[in-house]
N, CA, C and O atoms as a GROMACS GRO file, in nm:
protein
  348
    1UNK      N    1   0.077  -0.122   0.004
    1UNK     CA    2  -0.005   0.003   0.002
    1UNK      C    3   0.078   0.136  -0.006
    1UNK      O    4   0.041   0.236  -0.067
    2UNK      N    5   0.195   0.123   0.065
    2UNK     CA    6   0.282   0.245   0.076
    2UNK      C    7   0.331   0.277  -0.066
    2UNK      O    8   0.332   0.393  -0.110
    3UNK      N    9   0.371   0.174  -0.135
    3UNK     CA   10   0.423   0.195  -0.272
    3UNK      C   11   0.311   0.258  -0.357
    3UNK      O   12   0.344   0.349  -0.432
    4UNK      N   13   0.196   0.222  -0.353
    4UNK     CA   14   0.095   0.286  -0.430
    4UNK      C   15   0.058   0.436  -0.394
    4UNK      O   16   0.018   0.516  -0.478
    5UNK      N   17   0.078   0.467  -0.248
    5UNK     CA   18   0.071   0.602  -0.213
    5UNK      C   19   0.189   0.682  -0.262
    5UNK      O   20   0.170   0.798  -0.300
    6UNK      N   21   0.307   0.628  -0.265
    6UNK     CA   22   0.427   0.698  -0.322
    6UNK      C   23   0.410   0.728  -0.470
    6UNK      O   24   0.439   0.836  -0.522
    7UNK      N   25   0.362   0.624  -0.534
    7UNK     CA   26   0.333   0.652  -0.694
    7UNK      C   27   0.242   0.749  -0.705
    7UNK      O   28   0.270   0.850  -0.770
    8UNK      N   29   0.114   0.734  -0.641
    8UNK     CA   30   0.028   0.845  -0.642
    8UNK      C   31   0.080   0.987  -0.621
    8UNK      O   32   0.055   1.080  -0.697
    9UNK      N   33   0.157   0.996  -0.507
    9UNK     CA   34   0.225   1.127  -0.486
    9UNK      C   35   0.314   1.172  -0.587
    9UNK      O   36   0.319   1.292  -0.612
   10UNK      N   37   0.391   1.084  -0.653
   10UNK     CA   38   0.467   1.129  -0.766
   10UNK      C   39   0.391   1.176  -0.887
   10UNK      O   40   0.424   1.276  -0.951
   11UNK      N   41   0.292   1.102  -0.913
   11UNK     CA   42   0.196   1.142  -1.028
   11UNK      C   43   0.141   1.277  -0.998
   11UNK      O   44   0.139   1.362  -1.087
   12UNK      N   45   0.097   1.302  -0.879
   12UNK     CA   46   0.056   1.430  -0.846
   12UNK      C   47   0.147   1.541  -0.847
   12UNK      O   48   0.114   1.657  -0.873
   13UNK      N   49   0.264   1.502  -0.818
   13UNK     CA   50   0.374   1.615  -0.815
   13UNK      C   51   0.410   1.649  -0.963
   13UNK      O   52   0.442   1.764  -0.993
   14UNK      N   53   0.405   1.547  -1.059
   14UNK     CA   54   0.413   1.579  -1.207
   14UNK      C   55   0.308   1.670  -1.241
   14UNK      O   56   0.336   1.774  -1.302
   15UNK      N   57   0.176   1.638  -1.203
   15UNK     CA   58   0.070   1.734  -1.239
   15UNK      C   59   0.083   1.864  -1.194
   15UNK      O   60   0.049   1.960  -1.264
   16UNK      N   61   0.136   1.876  -1.066
   16UNK     CA   62   0.163   2.013  -1.018
   16UNK      C   63   0.268   2.085  -1.092
   16UNK      O   64   0.257   2.205  -1.118
   17UNK      N   65   0.368   2.016  -1.126
   17UNK     CA   66   0.469   2.075  -1.203
   17UNK      C   67   0.426   2.111  -1.332
   17UNK      O   68   0.472   2.213  -1.382
   18UNK      N   69   0.340   2.038  -1.396
   18UNK     CA   70   0.272   2.074  -1.533
   18UNK      C   71   0.199   2.219  -1.508
   18UNK      O   72   0.222   2.324  -1.568
   19UNK      N   73   0.122   2.200  -1.420
   19UNK     CA   74   0.050   2.330  -1.382
   19UNK      C   75   0.128   2.453  -1.357
   19UNK      O   76   0.087   2.560  -1.401
   20UNK      N   77   0.244   2.443  -1.285
   20UNK     CA   78   0.327   2.567  -1.266
   20UNK      C   79   0.403   2.596  -1.397
   20UNK      O   80   0.445   2.710  -1.414
   21UNK      N   81   0.424   2.502  -1.491
   21UNK     CA   82   0.476   2.543  -1.622
   21UNK      C   83   0.387   2.617  -1.696
   21UNK      O   84   0.424   2.712  -1.765
   22UNK      N   85   0.255   2.575  -1.685
   22UNK     CA   86   0.151   2.637  -1.763
   22UNK      C   87   0.134   2.784  -1.726
   22UNK      O   88   0.122   2.877  -1.805
   23UNK      N   89   0.134   2.791  -1.579
   23UNK     CA   90   0.114   2.937  -1.521
   23UNK      C   91   0.236   3.019  -1.571
   23UNK      O   92   0.217   3.130  -1.620
   24UNK      N   93   0.357   2.968  -1.560
   24UNK     CA   94   0.472   3.034  -1.590
   24UNK      C   95   0.468   3.084  -1.749
   24UNK      O   96   0.505   3.196  -1.785
   25UNK      N   97   0.423   2.994  -1.825
   25UNK     CA   98   0.420   3.033  -1.984
   25UNK      C   99   0.311   3.145  -1.993
   25UNK      O  100   0.333   3.245  -2.063
   26UNK      N  101   0.197   3.131  -1.927
   26UNK     CA  102   0.099   3.246  -1.934
   26UNK      C  103   0.151   3.374  -1.878
   26UNK      O  104   0.117   3.478  -1.934
   27UNK      N  105   0.230   3.380  -1.772
   27UNK     CA  106   0.298   3.496  -1.725
   27UNK      C  107   0.401   3.561  -1.814
   27UNK      O  108   0.431   3.680  -1.802
   28UNK      N  109   0.453   3.480  -1.901
   28UNK     CA  110   0.561   3.528  -1.984
   28UNK      C  111   0.501   3.600  -2.100
   28UNK      O  112   0.569   3.675  -2.170
   29UNK      N  113   0.368   3.577  -2.125
   29UNK     CA  114   0.288   3.657  -2.227
   29UNK      C  115   0.239   3.795  -2.179
   29UNK      O  116   0.201   3.881  -2.258
   30UNK      N  117   0.242   3.810  -2.054
   30UNK     CA  118   0.200   3.942  -1.986
   30UNK      C  119   0.307   4.019  -1.955
   30UNK      O  120   0.371   3.986  -1.856
   31UNK      N  121   0.344   4.118  -2.019
   31UNK     CA  122   0.457   4.198  -1.982
   31UNK      C  123   0.464   4.256  -1.845
   31UNK      O  124   0.570   4.255  -1.784
   32UNK      N  125   0.350   4.307  -1.791
   32UNK     CA  126   0.342   4.374  -1.653
   32UNK      C  127   0.356   4.268  -1.544
   32UNK      O  128   0.385   4.302  -1.430
   33UNK      N  129   0.334   4.134  -1.576
   33UNK     CA  130   0.335   4.024  -1.476
   33UNK      C  131   0.471   3.964  -1.472
   33UNK      O  132   0.489   3.881  -1.384
   34UNK      N  133   0.571   3.992  -1.552
   34UNK     CA  134   0.708   3.938  -1.570
   34UNK      C  135   0.791   3.987  -1.444
   34UNK      O  136   0.883   3.915  -1.406
   35UNK      N  137   0.766   4.099  -1.381
   35UNK     CA  138   0.854   4.137  -1.293
   35UNK      C  139   0.797   4.110  -1.140
   35UNK      O  140   0.851   4.159  -1.041
   36UNK      N  141   0.698   4.036  -1.136
   36UNK     CA  142   0.646   4.016  -1.006
   36UNK      C  143   0.727   3.891  -0.936
   36UNK      O  144   0.803   3.817  -0.999
   37UNK      N  145   0.700   3.881  -0.799
   37UNK     CA  146   0.768   3.775  -0.730
   37UNK      C  147   0.732   3.643  -0.784
   37UNK      O  148   0.816   3.557  -0.810
   38UNK      N  149   0.602   3.630  -0.802
   38UNK     CA  150   0.562   3.488  -0.843
   38UNK      C  151   0.628   3.454  -0.986
   38UNK      O  152   0.666   3.340  -1.012
   39UNK      N  153   0.637   3.551  -1.066
   39UNK     CA  154   0.695   3.519  -1.206
   39UNK      C  155   0.839   3.490  -1.187
   39UNK      O  156   0.887   3.398  -1.254
   40UNK      N  157   0.918   3.559  -1.100
   40UNK     CA  158   1.058   3.521  -1.070
   40UNK      C  159   1.061   3.374  -1.014
   40UNK      O  160   1.132   3.286  -1.062
   41UNK      N  161   0.978   3.359  -0.913
   41UNK     CA  162   0.984   3.228  -0.844
   41UNK      C  163   0.961   3.108  -0.943
   41UNK      O  164   1.026   3.003  -0.941
   42UNK      N  165   0.858   3.136  -1.032
   42UNK     CA  166   0.806   3.034  -1.125
   42UNK      C  167   0.939   3.009  -1.239
   42UNK      O  168   0.971   2.897  -1.279
   43UNK      N  169   1.004   3.131  -1.277
   43UNK     CA  170   1.115   3.119  -1.365
   43UNK      C  171   1.227   3.036  -1.304
   43UNK      O  172   1.287   2.954  -1.372
   44UNK      N  173   1.254   3.058  -1.177
   44UNK     CA  174   1.364   2.987  -1.114
   44UNK      C  175   1.319   2.831  -1.099
   44UNK      O  176   1.407   2.745  -1.101
   45UNK      N  177   1.208   2.801  -1.087
   45UNK     CA  178   1.149   2.674  -1.072
   45UNK      C  179   1.135   2.593  -1.222
   45UNK      O  180   1.156   2.473  -1.235
   46UNK      N  181   1.103   2.663  -1.306
   46UNK     CA  182   1.058   2.595  -1.445
   46UNK      C  183   1.176   2.608  -1.545
   46UNK      O  184   1.201   2.513  -1.619
   47UNK      N  185   1.253   2.730  -1.550
   47UNK     CA  186   1.346   2.732  -1.653
   47UNK      C  187   1.466   2.632  -1.659
   47UNK      O  188   1.514   2.598  -1.767
   48UNK      N  189   1.513   2.583  -1.537
   48UNK     CA  190   1.615   2.480  -1.547
   48UNK      C  191   1.580   2.362  -1.631
   48UNK      O  192   1.656   2.309  -1.712
   49UNK      N  193   1.446   2.323  -1.602
   49UNK     CA  194   1.381   2.203  -1.663
   49UNK      C  195   1.353   2.235  -1.825
   49UNK      O  196   1.382   2.157  -1.916
   50UNK      N  197   1.298   2.352  -1.839
   50UNK     CA  198   1.254   2.388  -1.986
   50UNK      C  199   1.389   2.414  -2.060
   50UNK      O  200   1.386   2.392  -2.181
   51UNK      N  201   1.500   2.456  -2.010
   51UNK     CA  202   1.626   2.472  -2.076
   51UNK      C  203   1.671   2.366  -2.166
   51UNK      O  204   1.728   2.382  -2.274
   52UNK      N  205   1.635   2.236  -2.101
   52UNK     CA  206   1.671   2.110  -2.178
   52UNK      C  207   1.609   2.114  -2.323
   52UNK      O  208   1.669   2.068  -2.420
   53UNK      N  209   1.489   2.171  -2.329
   53UNK     CA  210   1.422   2.156  -2.465
   53UNK      C  211   1.434   2.285  -2.554
   53UNK      O  212   1.372   2.300  -2.659
   54UNK      N  213   1.515   2.372  -2.503
   54UNK     CA  214   1.540   2.509  -2.574
   54UNK      C  215   1.598   2.478  -2.714
   54UNK      O  216   1.571   2.554  -2.806
   55UNK      N  217   1.671   2.376  -2.732
   55UNK     CA  218   1.750   2.336  -2.854
   55UNK      C  219   1.638   2.305  -2.953
   55UNK      O  220   1.669   2.320  -3.071
   56UNK      N  221   1.524   2.268  -2.928
   56UNK     CA  222   1.417   2.208  -3.012
   56UNK      C  223   1.360   2.340  -3.067
   56UNK      O  224   1.295   2.407  -2.987
   57UNK      N  225   1.375   2.382  -3.184
   57UNK     CA  226   1.318   2.495  -3.242
   57UNK      C  227   1.259   2.468  -3.392
   57UNK      O  228   1.311   2.396  -3.477
   58UNK      N  229   1.151   2.536  -3.402
   58UNK     CA  230   1.080   2.516  -3.541
   58UNK      C  231   1.070   2.654  -3.590
   58UNK      O  232   0.988   2.733  -3.543
   59UNK      N  233   1.152   2.683  -3.684
   59UNK     CA  234   1.164   2.839  -3.737
   59UNK      C  235   1.200   2.908  -3.630
   59UNK      O  236   1.274   2.855  -3.547
   60UNK      N  237   1.159   3.028  -3.615
   60UNK     CA  238   1.200   3.114  -3.505
   60UNK      C  239   1.119   3.099  -3.363
   60UNK      O  240   1.131   3.179  -3.270
   61UNK      N  241   1.045   3.000  -3.361
   61UNK     CA  242   0.953   2.975  -3.242
   61UNK      C  243   1.025   2.873  -3.162
   61UNK      O  244   1.095   2.785  -3.213
   62UNK      N  245   1.005   2.889  -3.026
   62UNK     CA  246   1.066   2.792  -2.932
   62UNK      C  247   0.940   2.732  -2.873
   62UNK      O  248   0.849   2.802  -2.829
   63UNK      N  249   0.938   2.601  -2.873
   63UNK     CA  250   0.836   2.516  -2.823
   63UNK      C  251   0.874   2.439  -2.705
   63UNK      O  252   0.818   2.331  -2.681
   64UNK      N  253   0.966   2.488  -2.628
   64UNK     CA  254   1.024   2.417  -2.503
   64UNK      C  255   0.920   2.383  -2.418
   64UNK      O  256   0.919   2.270  -2.370
   65UNK      N  257   0.825   2.470  -2.389
   65UNK     CA  258   0.725   2.434  -2.276
   65UNK      C  259   0.630   2.331  -2.326
   65UNK      O  260   0.578   2.253  -2.246
   66UNK      N  261   0.603   2.327  -2.454
   66UNK     CA  262   0.513   2.216  -2.508
   66UNK      C  263   0.584   2.088  -2.501
   66UNK      O  264   0.527   1.988  -2.459
   67UNK      N  265   0.709   2.087  -2.541
   67UNK     CA  266   0.798   1.954  -2.542
   67UNK      C  267   0.812   1.915  -2.402
   67UNK      O  268   0.800   1.797  -2.371
   68UNK      N  269   0.838   2.017  -2.308
   68UNK     CA  270   0.862   1.975  -2.167
   68UNK      C  271   0.733   1.911  -2.104
   68UNK      O  272   0.736   1.810  -2.034
   69UNK      N  273   0.632   1.975  -2.133
   69UNK     CA  274   0.505   1.923  -2.086
   69UNK      C  275   0.465   1.786  -2.134
   69UNK      O  276   0.411   1.704  -2.060
   70UNK      N  277   0.496   1.762  -2.268
   70UNK     CA  278   0.464   1.619  -2.336
   70UNK      C  279   0.550   1.539  -2.269
   70UNK      O  280   0.506   1.437  -2.217
   71UNK      N  281   0.670   1.569  -2.260
   71UNK     CA  282   0.768   1.470  -2.194
   71UNK      C  283   0.708   1.422  -2.057
   71UNK      O  284   0.689   1.302  -2.036
   72UNK      N  285   0.679   1.514  -1.968
   72UNK     CA  286   0.622   1.489  -1.839
   72UNK      C  287   0.505   1.397  -1.851
   72UNK      O  288   0.484   1.309  -1.767
   73UNK      N  289   0.426   1.416  -1.958
   73UNK     CA  290   0.302   1.333  -1.970
   73UNK      C  291   0.347   1.191  -2.011
   73UNK      O  292   0.296   1.087  -1.968
   74UNK      N  293   0.439   1.200  -2.090
   74UNK     CA  294   0.487   1.049  -2.132
   74UNK      C  295   0.554   0.987  -2.014
   74UNK      O  296   0.537   0.865  -2.001
   75UNK      N  297   0.625   1.046  -1.930
   75UNK     CA  298   0.671   1.002  -1.799
   75UNK      C  299   0.560   0.939  -1.722
   75UNK      O  300   0.569   0.824  -1.680
   76UNK      N  301   0.456   1.012  -1.704
   76UNK     CA  302   0.340   0.984  -1.627
   76UNK      C  303   0.278   0.846  -1.677
   76UNK      O  304   0.252   0.753  -1.601
   77UNK      N  305   0.260   0.845  -1.808
   77UNK     CA  306   0.199   0.731  -1.877
   77UNK      C  307   0.287   0.601  -1.863
   77UNK      O  308   0.241   0.489  -1.846
   78UNK      N  309   0.428   0.634  -1.874
   78UNK     CA  310   0.525   0.522  -1.849
   78UNK      C  311   0.517   0.464  -1.709
   78UNK      O  312   0.521   0.343  -1.685
   79UNK      N  313   0.505   0.565  -1.615
   79UNK     CA  314   0.501   0.492  -1.476
   79UNK      C  315   0.357   0.425  -1.445
   79UNK      O  316   0.349   0.329  -1.367
   80UNK      N  317   0.260   0.472  -1.501
   80UNK     CA  318   0.125   0.392  -1.488
   80UNK      C  319   0.122   0.276  -1.555
   80UNK      O  320   0.056   0.185  -1.506
   81UNK      N  321   0.190   0.255  -1.679
   81UNK     CA  322   0.201   0.140  -1.753
   81UNK      C  323   0.297   0.038  -1.676
   81UNK      O  324   0.265  -0.081  -1.674
   82UNK      N  325   0.402   0.077  -1.620
   82UNK     CA  326   0.488  -0.015  -1.538
   82UNK      C  327   0.415  -0.057  -1.420
   82UNK      O  328   0.415  -0.177  -1.391
   83UNK      N  329   0.347   0.033  -1.343
   83UNK     CA  330   0.266  -0.027  -1.230
   83UNK      C  331   0.159  -0.127  -1.266
   83UNK      O  332   0.134  -0.224  -1.194
   84UNK      N  333   0.096  -0.101  -1.381
   84UNK     CA  334  -0.017  -0.196  -1.436
   84UNK      C  335   0.054  -0.331  -1.461
   84UNK      O  336   0.002  -0.437  -1.426
   85UNK      N  337   0.173  -0.325  -1.521
   85UNK     CA  338   0.234  -0.438  -1.567
   85UNK      C  339   0.285  -0.530  -1.440
   85UNK      O  340   0.277  -0.653  -1.440
   86UNK      N  341   0.333  -0.461  -1.344
   86UNK     CA  342   0.391  -0.532  -1.235
   86UNK      C  343   0.276  -0.584  -1.142
   86UNK      O  344   0.285  -0.692  -1.084
   87UNK      N  345   0.169  -0.501  -1.131
   87UNK     CA  346   0.076  -0.535  -1.033
   87UNK      C  347  -0.053  -0.578  -1.110
   87UNK      O  348  -0.153  -0.614  -1.048
   0.00000   0.00000   0.00000
């Protein structure tokens, strides 16, 4: 039972991080919100992860947030499939 609770906690943490990335991306579109404490905190939390995906560019647009969120979703699906396979 403890293992299932830990896995559930991990999946919720991934969901929370996806939500934080989404909020961070929305704040980057709002110029007046970029200098707030929340925006700086989210930048410090999200940018190290999103920087791994900065190299993936299509034209002049960066899709690091989309690729980062997709990767986290695939990790979640992988965890769920492994748990289903084992148990």
